[in-house]
N, C-alpha and C positions, 0 to 999 in steps of 0.2 A: 464736861462735867463726869463723861463715862469714868472717866479715870479717878474722879473723887469718891474716900471709901462713903459709903454711907451712914450719917450721922443715927444712934438707934434712940435720940431724942423723940421722935417722933416715925409714925408706922409705914413700912416699908410699902405699902399701896398709893399711899399719897407720897411719893420720891420724884414721880413723873412729873404731876403737877407743880409742884413746888419748883423743879427745876424749868420747867415753862412758865411759870410765875417769873423765877430768874431773872429766862431770856426774854422775857418783855419788858420787866424793868428795865432789862441795860442797853434794848431797842427804844423806848422812849429818852431814858438819859439823853443816847446818841443822838434822837431826834431833836430833842430839847437843847444841846450843846449846840445842833446846826442852824436851830433857827435862830438862838440868842448871839449867836457870833456876827451878823448884821443887824445893824442897829434899826427900832421899828421902824423909824423915818425913812430908813433909803430906803427898804422893804415896800412902804406902803407907797412913793413916789414914782416906783417902777408899776404899780398897779393900777387899773382904771378904776372909779368910784363900789362898782358892785362887786370888784373882786377885793378892795379892800373892805368892804364889810362883812365878806366870805371870811379872811380871815382872820379878824376879829371875830366873827361868831364861833367860829371855828377854836381858837385860842381859848376863848372862855366857855364854851360846850366844854371842851376835853381838859382843864382844869378843874372846873366844876363836876365831871365825872368820876373825878378820884374819891369824890367822897358824896357816892351813890346811895351811903345808906344815912347819911347827914339832912337835916331839915330843907338841905341845899338844892334839894328833886324841885321844889318849885320852881330855883331860880334856873335849873336845868329846862322846866318846859316851859317856861319865858323865853329863854334864848331859842329853843324849839323852832318857836311861834316864830319867833322873827326869823329866823333862819328860813322858814316858810314862807315868808313874806315877802324875803330879798328874791328866793326862787321863784313865785309869781307875780312879781316884778319884772325879770330877767325873762323869763316864757314870755310875759305879754308881748315885749320888744321884741321877741323873735317869731309871734305869733302872725302870717300872713293877712294882710290886710283888703278889703271888698273893695272894689272899682266900684262906687255908686252908678255911674256913667253906663258902664260895659254891661252890668247887671239890668240895668233897667234895659238897655240894646237890646241884651240878648234874651229877655224875656218878652218883649214886644214883638222882636222877627221872631220867636218860634211861637205866636199864639194865632189860631188858625183868625181869619180875618175874610167875611162874605164879598163877594164880588159887590159891585155896585147895580143901584135896582133900575138907574138910569138904562144903562145898554139893555134890560130885559124890559122894559117897558116898550123903548124902541119897536124891539124885534115884534113884540106882542101887537102892536099897533098897524105894521106892514103886513102881521097876518089877517088880521079883522076886515081890511080893507079889498081884500083879495073875493 
């Protein structure tokens, strides 16, 4: 792009931005070609259900985000909500689980227990007889 002559149809100040935009479009085209080279069924068969849903959601979000000035923004928000729901579900599965029995034993053993009163009464009876 540096070797190309700058077209005078647009201001020189935005040449860098247009070059970056053109490079981004090329990168998107490359990624889409790579993704479309494998059939969707073949791709999804290799993934578990949460990963499949992530691929579907990212694909939908990416395609819809191209039209960010269009009323499709509501659709993007809806997809983002579902993406968050899938993330919550997968995070819940990874979260630690509480062993109720172990917690109960831990609390029970940590609590202070007074000495039995029977032993102290026997000691007091022996002293009063003397």
